[in-house]
C-alpha positions as CSV (number, residue, x, y, z in Angstrom):
1,M,87.6,119.7,127.7
2,K,88.1,118.1,124.6
3,Q,91.8,115.8,123.7
4,A,92.6,113.9,120.7
5,I,95.2,111.3,120.5
6,V,97.3,112.7,117.3
7,Y,99.3,109.8,114.9
8,L,101.9,110.2,112.3
9,R,102.1,107.1,110.1
10,G,100.0,105.0,112.8
11,I,102.4,105.9,115.7
12,K,101.2,108.0,118.9
13,A,103.2,111.1,118.5
14,G,101.2,113.6,121.0
15,I,98.1,115.1,122.2
16,L,95.8,117.8,121.0
17,T,93.9,119.6,123.9
18,E,91.3,122.6,124.1
19,D,90.1,124.0,126.9
20,E,88.6,127.3,128.3
21,N,92.2,128.5,127.5
22,G,92.4,127.7,123.8
23,Y,94.6,124.8,122.2
24,T,97.3,122.6,123.3
25,F,99.5,120.3,121.5
26,Q,102.3,118.3,123.3
27,Y,104.7,115.3,121.7
28,T,104.7,112.3,124.2
29,P,107.8,111.5,125.9
30,E,108.0,108.2,124.4
31,F,107.6,109.8,121.0
32,L,110.3,112.1,121.3
33,A,112.6,109.4,122.8
34,S,112.1,106.7,119.7
35,N,114.2,106.7,116.3
36,K,111.2,107.3,114.8
37,A,110.5,111.1,115.9
38,E,109.9,113.6,113.5
39,A,107.7,116.5,113.5
40,I,104.6,116.5,112.1
41,S,104.5,119.7,110.1
42,L,106.9,122.4,109.7
43,T,105.6,125.0,111.5
44,L,105.1,122.0,114.8
45,P,109.3,121.4,115.3
46,L,109.9,118.6,118.0
47,T,110.3,119.8,121.8
48,E,109.2,118.5,124.9
49,Q,107.6,122.1,125.4
50,P,104.0,122.5,124.7
51,Y,102.6,124.4,121.7
52,Q,99.7,126.8,123.0
53,N,97.3,129.2,121.0
54,K,94.2,130.8,121.3
55,V,92.7,129.2,118.2
56,L,93.2,125.8,116.1
57,F,96.8,125.7,115.0
58,P,96.4,126.0,111.2
59,F,98.3,122.6,110.4
60,F,95.2,120.8,112.4
61,D,92.7,123.4,111.0
62,G,93.7,122.1,107.6
63,L,92.9,118.6,108.1
64,I,89.2,119.5,108.1
65,P,87.6,118.6,105.0
66,E,86.2,121.6,103.2
67,G,83.4,122.5,100.5
68,W,80.5,119.9,100.3
69,L,82.2,117.1,102.1
70,L,82.6,119.7,105.4
71,N,78.5,120.0,105.2
72,I,78.0,116.4,105.1
73,A,80.2,116.3,108.3
74,E,77.9,119.1,109.7
75,K,74.3,117.8,108.9
76,N,75.4,114.3,109.9
77,W,77.2,114.8,112.8
78,K,75.0,117.9,113.8
79,I,78.5,120.0,114.4
80,D,78.5,123.7,114.2
81,G,81.0,124.8,111.8
82,R,82.3,127.1,114.2
83,D,83.4,124.0,116.3
84,R,86.7,123.3,114.7
85,M,87.8,120.9,117.2
86,S,84.7,118.7,117.2
87,L,85.0,118.6,113.1
88,L,88.4,117.2,113.9
89,L,87.7,114.7,115.8
90,A,84.7,113.6,113.9
91,C,86.6,113.6,110.3
92,C,90.0,113.0,110.7
93,K,90.8,109.4,111.8
94,D,91.5,108.4,108.6
95,C,92.6,111.5,106.6
96,I,95.1,111.9,103.9
97,G,98.6,112.1,104.6
98,A,100.7,110.7,107.5
99,V,98.7,112.3,110.0
100,G,95.5,111.0,111.8
101,V,93.5,112.5,114.5
102,E,91.7,110.3,117.1
103,P,89.5,111.2,120.2
104,L,90.8,110.5,123.7
105,F,88.2,109.3,125.8
106,K,89.4,109.2,129.3
107,E,87.4,106.7,131.8
108,E,85.5,107.8,134.0
109,E,86.0,107.2,138.0
């Protein structure tokens, strides 16, 4: 299972998860309750309910670089181009725009 924290303008907005069932994105309760809450995308409006999909949500897939920059990422980090979540985690911390994605590492117990 891979997880990422999704930030909107530097504020933690939600959690994106990839598991054996596909992908889930859910806004955090703290973000939804804040006065700065706004949707990260028109396709992912604010809601308490999780969004689920078999493939990576098009909004997040669109953050992944293309062309020569994608080739560099695939070669340097040895990531398969079909592993969209790994590419998102490796390349999209400081992407252009208001949204950033960082890996979520859970402490081992």
